[in-house]
Backbone bond lengths (Angstrom), bond angles and torsions (degrees), N, CA, C in turn:
res aa  C-N    CA-C-N  psi(-1)  N-CA   C-N-CA  omega(-1)  CA-C   N-CA-C  phi
1 M - - - 1.561 - - 1.519 107.44 -
2 S 1.224 115.59 135.52 1.471 123.19 -179.83 1.578 112.95 -67.68
3 M 1.256 115.05 150.97 1.421 119.37 172.85 1.476 113.69 -52.92
4 Y 1.275 119.65 -49.28 1.401 124.14 172.20 1.457 120.37 -50.15
5 K 1.384 116.50 -46.28 1.345 119.25 176.34 1.527 113.66 -67.21
6 W 1.365 115.25 -37.41 1.505 116.43 176.19 1.603 110.66 -60.26
7 I 1.381 114.34 -42.16 1.523 117.28 -176.78 1.513 104.32 -64.22
8 V 1.301 124.39 -44.16 1.470 125.06 -179.16 1.496 110.82 -58.90
9 R 1.393 119.62 -47.05 1.397 123.88 -178.82 1.510 107.04 -63.93
10 T 1.328 125.43 -39.74 1.394 130.99 177.94 1.565 108.88 -60.51
11 Q 1.286 116.58 -49.33 1.414 117.32 -175.79 1.523 112.30 -70.88
12 V 1.322 121.27 -35.35 1.378 122.76 173.58 1.570 113.58 -61.95
13 R 1.352 117.26 -43.54 1.418 118.71 173.93 1.556 113.80 -63.30
14 A 1.321 118.90 -33.19 1.480 123.47 178.42 1.453 107.51 -71.58
15 V 1.314 124.68 -34.82 1.439 124.57 179.24 1.585 106.76 -70.02
16 F 1.245 119.34 -43.41 1.548 122.94 -179.89 1.638 108.90 -65.26
17 D 1.269 115.58 -35.53 1.553 121.81 170.68 1.455 109.43 -58.18
18 R 1.324 121.97 -52.91 1.384 122.90 178.55 1.524 115.25 -61.41
19 I 1.307 113.78 -40.14 1.460 114.35 176.28 1.564 111.95 -65.55
20 N 1.337 117.54 -37.92 1.503 122.37 177.55 1.531 107.36 -63.95
21 A 1.400 122.41 -26.68 1.366 125.06 179.88 1.604 109.66 -83.08
22 G 1.310 116.66 -4.27 1.406 119.05 -178.62 1.489 117.42 95.79
23 D 1.310 112.81 13.83 1.529 118.17 -175.82 1.520 107.75 -124.77
24 P 1.317 120.40 103.48 1.457 121.46 -178.52 1.538 110.84 -92.96
25 M 1.303 119.68 5.01 1.509 118.58 -171.28 1.606 107.07 -74.62
26 A 1.260 122.25 -19.03 1.455 118.57 171.74 1.413 108.60 -65.45
27 M 1.325 127.27 -33.98 1.442 125.18 169.59 1.399 113.64 -70.36
28 V 1.326 121.37 -51.97 1.458 124.29 174.82 1.462 116.19 -52.12
29 D 1.313 118.81 -45.61 1.372 120.31 177.59 1.545 116.48 -73.45
30 G 1.369 116.86 -6.66 1.462 120.28 172.30 1.583 112.37 -90.39
31 L 1.294 115.18 -2.24 1.452 116.13 -178.21 1.593 113.10 -74.23
32 A 1.224 117.00 138.62 1.465 124.27 175.66 1.565 104.47 -66.95
33 P 1.411 110.39 163.25 1.483 114.43 177.90 1.550 111.51 -61.31
34 S 1.302 113.48 -31.33 1.526 117.07 -179.15 1.570 104.38 -122.30
35 F 1.287 119.70 119.94 1.474 123.86 -172.65 1.559 109.79 -155.61
36 E 1.305 113.32 160.18 1.354 118.13 176.51 1.650 107.95 -132.89
37 Y 1.380 114.34 129.88 1.401 117.71 -179.71 1.596 103.60 -124.17
38 R 1.376 114.18 116.48 1.445 120.86 -173.08 1.597 103.13 -114.95
39 F 1.225 116.07 127.10 1.584 121.01 165.39 1.490 105.84 -116.13
40 H 1.289 113.72 115.03 1.506 116.92 -174.25 1.616 109.62 -70.17
41 G 1.376 110.76 148.23 1.490 120.16 176.53 1.523 111.35 112.31
42 D 1.282 112.42 150.97 1.415 123.88 179.50 1.511 106.08 -96.87
43 H 1.320 116.36 83.17 1.493 119.83 -173.81 1.621 105.43 -159.45
44 A 1.278 114.08 168.89 1.466 119.63 -173.40 1.547 114.33 -57.50
45 L 1.337 119.26 -22.51 1.463 123.06 175.35 1.519 113.99 -99.06
46 G 1.359 114.19 0.77 1.553 111.14 -167.82 1.694 100.40 -94.22
47 G 1.272 109.77 -170.25 1.517 119.41 176.43 1.549 113.24 110.89
48 R 1.221 111.14 -178.20 1.445 121.04 -176.96 1.529 114.39 -124.61
49 R 1.342 116.48 121.31 1.483 117.42 -176.01 1.444 109.36 -122.87
50 T 1.421 112.84 148.44 1.518 116.55 -174.53 1.467 109.16 -139.51
51 T 1.480 120.49 13.60 1.396 121.62 173.86 1.539 113.08 -132.08
52 R 1.232 118.51 155.94 1.265 121.21 -177.79 1.494 113.99 -67.59
53 E 1.285 118.39 -30.39 1.463 122.41 174.87 1.464 115.70 -68.86
54 S 1.391 119.55 -40.04 1.443 120.85 170.46 1.457 113.77 -67.83
55 M 1.332 121.08 -27.56 1.424 123.41 172.97 1.603 112.96 -65.43
56 I 1.430 113.58 -40.44 1.304 122.98 178.12 1.649 111.13 -61.64
57 R 1.305 112.33 -46.72 1.429 124.95 -179.73 1.618 105.34 -63.27
58 W 1.339 118.70 -46.90 1.410 118.82 -178.79 1.609 110.64 -62.86
59 W 1.321 115.25 -43.73 1.444 114.39 -177.43 1.530 109.71 -64.92
60 N 1.349 119.93 -37.07 1.544 123.96 175.47 1.480 105.43 -57.25
61 R 1.326 126.14 -43.62 1.327 131.52 -179.29 1.578 110.07 -62.41
62 V 1.235 115.50 -50.60 1.468 121.94 175.98 1.482 111.49 -52.63
63 F 1.269 116.76 -52.79 1.561 123.14 -178.31 1.552 108.14 -63.26
64 S 1.305 117.24 -34.80 1.457 121.02 -174.51 1.502 108.54 -74.92
65 L 1.345 121.64 -39.60 1.385 128.27 -177.96 1.483 114.90 -82.23
66 L 1.282 114.72 -32.38 1.533 120.53 -174.58 1.512 108.84 -136.25
67 P 1.306 113.63 63.28 1.658 120.07 -167.55 1.507 109.70 -60.62
68 G 1.408 121.43 -26.70 1.538 119.68 -179.52 1.390 116.38 -103.77
69 A 1.326 114.04 10.42 1.576 117.28 -179.36 1.463 114.53 -60.10
70 R 1.354 117.09 127.84 1.455 121.53 177.35 1.519 108.92 -126.63
71 F 1.372 115.79 142.21 1.458 121.19 -178.30 1.624 102.71 -102.37
72 E 1.387 110.88 134.44 1.428 120.29 166.20 1.498 111.31 -116.47
73 I 1.328 114.44 117.64 1.502 120.72 -172.93 1.511 104.99 -75.20
74 R 1.407 111.71 133.03 1.508 116.43 177.75 1.528 110.10 -108.00
75 D 1.423 112.85 -38.05 1.516 116.67 -177.80 1.570 107.62 -148.21
76 I 1.302 118.98 136.78 1.520 122.18 169.27 1.534 104.30 -127.17
77 L 1.327 114.47 116.63 1.462 121.80 174.46 1.530 109.59 -106.81
78 V 1.282 119.19 127.71 1.469 128.40 178.98 1.469 110.30 -117.18
79 N 1.284 115.31 132.13 1.514 125.73 174.02 1.522 115.10 -135.97
80 G 1.305 117.95 143.26 1.477 113.27 174.96 1.541 108.53 102.85
81 G 1.330 110.26 172.83 1.444 122.84 175.93 1.415 114.26 -105.19
82 P 1.380 122.11 178.67 1.405 121.29 -179.47 1.410 120.75 -57.49
83 W 1.369 119.36 -25.81 1.516 125.57 -178.77 1.552 109.18 -75.22
84 R 1.351 117.06 -19.90 1.544 123.61 171.79 1.374 113.72 -166.94
85 T 1.358 117.47 96.38 1.355 127.90 -179.33 1.582 112.39 -105.60
86 R 1.323 110.41 124.42 1.496 117.51 177.19 1.538 108.88 -103.38
87 I 1.218 107.51 133.02 1.602 119.01 -178.68 1.506 107.92 -127.57
88 A 1.362 109.97 132.67 1.476 118.32 174.51 1.647 104.07 -120.02
89 V 1.329 114.01 127.17 1.560 118.30 173.86 1.487 109.23 -116.03
90 R 1.296 118.41 136.02 1.401 121.63 166.29 1.501 102.34 -118.64
91 A 1.409 114.87 130.10 1.364 124.56 -169.30 1.621 109.49 -142.17
92 T 1.350 118.66 154.49 1.426 118.44 166.13 1.452 107.25 -108.73
93 V 1.406 117.27 137.75 1.367 121.36 -177.95 1.642 101.94 -119.65
94 S 1.294 114.27 134.57 1.343 119.78 -177.83 1.532 113.60 -154.05
95 G 1.328 115.42 166.31 1.411 122.60 -168.79 1.549 115.37 166.61
96 D 1.325 115.02 156.47 1.469 120.91 175.20 1.530 111.40 -74.20
97 L 1.330 118.29 136.06 1.424 121.36 166.09 1.463 115.53 -114.06
98 P 1.396 119.57 165.75 1.481 110.07 -175.23 1.414 115.55 -62.44
99 G 1.386 108.01 161.89 1.473 119.39 -175.32 1.590 112.92 68.98
100 G 1.373 116.22 24.16 1.472 116.11 172.23 1.552 115.00 80.27
101 V 1.445 120.27 3.09 1.403 125.90 -175.23 1.543 103.75 -75.62
102 R 1.227 122.55 141.84 1.457 124.04 174.39 1.585 103.21 -109.18
103 Y 1.405 108.42 135.97 1.414 121.29 174.74 1.508 111.20 -96.97
104 E 1.290 123.97 130.22 1.471 127.34 173.88 1.514 107.78 -150.39
105 N 1.301 111.94 126.57 1.503 116.43 -178.77 1.470 101.27 -152.77
106 T 1.432 108.73 164.93 1.500 124.78 175.05 1.414 112.94 -98.04
107 V 1.235 119.68 131.01 1.471 126.22 -177.12 1.598 109.52 -113.19
108 F 1.330 116.01 128.21 1.446 117.85 172.95 1.505 100.20 -116.54
109 Q 1.278 112.97 129.14 1.444 122.00 172.22 1.393 111.89 -128.90
110 F 1.450 118.10 137.80 1.390 127.20 -175.30 1.508 104.95 -122.54
111 M 1.269 120.87 121.99 1.499 125.71 -175.05 1.570 110.15 -123.20
112 T 1.302 115.15 150.87 1.485 124.14 168.17 1.494 110.01 -122.55
113 L 1.284 119.26 122.51 1.443 128.81 167.47 1.500 114.18 -98.04
114 A 1.183 116.82 136.44 1.507 125.21 169.75 1.611 109.82 -121.26
115 W 1.192 118.12 106.08 1.456 123.61 -179.21 1.509 111.45 54.66
116 G 1.367 110.26 42.33 1.495 118.41 175.87 1.554 120.66 82.07
117 R 1.259 113.66 3.00 1.418 122.99 174.21 1.573 114.33 -110.36
118 L 1.296 119.12 142.34 1.376 124.55 179.83 1.442 113.80 -70.05
119 V 1.286 127.09 114.91 1.531 124.53 172.58 1.464 112.34 -103.12
120 A 1.354 119.77 -16.53 1.425 119.52 179.88 1.472 110.37 -156.83
121 V 1.423 117.34 136.01 1.515 122.01 175.77 1.458 103.19 -132.35
122 E 1.313 117.56 142.41 1.514 119.79 177.53 1.501 103.29 -139.09
123 T 1.333 118.24 121.17 1.499 121.77 -172.90 1.506 110.12 -117.39
124 L 1.341 115.86 130.12 1.457 122.97 175.24 1.555 107.24 -120.84
125 E 1.349 112.45 146.35 1.376 119.80 172.52 1.609 104.53 -145.62
126 D 1.393 117.07 164.26 1.398 116.84 171.70 1.552 105.74 -71.17
127 L 1.339 110.53 110.00 1.475 118.87 -174.18 1.564 114.17 -68.35
128 Q 1.357 117.67 -22.46 1.479 117.34 178.66 1.574 107.46 -72.83
129 V 1.277 118.47 -38.88 1.461 125.60 175.93 1.510 115.00 -65.06
130 L 1.425 113.12 -41.07 1.405 120.20 -177.92 1.617 105.87 -72.08
131 E 1.269 117.19 -45.56 1.541 122.59 -179.89 1.508 109.86 -59.51
132 R 1.307 122.45 -44.85 1.536 124.56 177.03 1.447 109.50 -60.48
133 A 1.410 119.30 -37.89 1.472 122.33 -176.10 1.654 109.36 -72.96
134 L 1.310 112.50 -37.97 1.468 118.87 174.83 1.559 110.17 -68.81
135 A 1.209 123.17 -31.19 1.485 127.49 172.60 1.522 111.55 -62.85
136 A 1.300 114.65 -50.11 1.464 127.47 175.54 1.421 111.06 -53.22
137 V 1.345 119.07 -40.40 1.426 122.74 -176.40 1.533 106.89 -78.56
138 A 1.321 118.78 -36.59 1.460 121.79 174.14 1.409 114.47 -63.15
139 D 1.366 114.14 -43.90 1.493 115.79 178.72 1.490 115.56 -63.22
140 A 1.323 115.19 -22.92 1.457 122.32 -179.25 1.591 111.31 -79.34
141 G 1.383 114.39 -1.96 1.497 116.95 -179.18 1.452 116.68 102.16
142 H 1.431 116.76 21.16 1.423 124.68 172.42 1.526 113.33 -113.36
143 P 1.363 117.41 82.05 1.511 118.96 -171.45 1.542 110.09 -62.98
144 A 1.265 121.85 -25.24 1.495 124.46 176.52 1.415 111.01 -52.76
145 A 1.394 125.45 -26.84 1.345 127.30 175.31 1.499 116.19 -57.19
146 L 1.325 111.09 -23.75 1.500 120.04 -179.33 1.522 111.88 -100.50
147 A 1.274 119.45 0.75 1.413 125.79 -176.44 1.556 110.05 -61.27
148 A 1.375 114.47 161.13 1.365 123.21 174.49 1.487 116.74 -68.17
149 P 1.292 127.54 149.06 1.431 125.29 177.45 1.490 110.16 -55.48
150 L 1.365 112.19 146.02 1.575 120.47 172.82 1.540 105.89 -76.80
151 N 1.226 111.77 119.07 1.562 115.46 175.21 1.597 106.57 -130.25
152 D 1.288 114.62 155.12 1.489 119.24 168.66 1.576 106.01 -151.58
């Protein structure tokens, strides 16, 4: 494994550690001036974002709807050089939902870095599992769980 790929893997793990600690700004601060973040699906966490402000709103929504969610990295694949680095992450996301329901899902995330800044992120989860979790959150009195995706 090259030193560069090791550094990228280490940075990706560090960003997920910060997110697990309730601080998504390491991810937000890593965004390039021009980027696209797409979370597939027509649900409260779905949509396409291209501004720092919309990413902060999205992370606030994530932490509001799934406050105990934690990511456990299973795999990080890195390919390419600093001018165009492709990263694939497979992780488990889990946490407690209202009513004692446990949320557990697999997340696949595909990222592109250009000179150390995120220019593209694409996120996929099992949408049936996610939508059941969001319905449980909505049933517990959080109507934002049924909100439209944040797009800009």
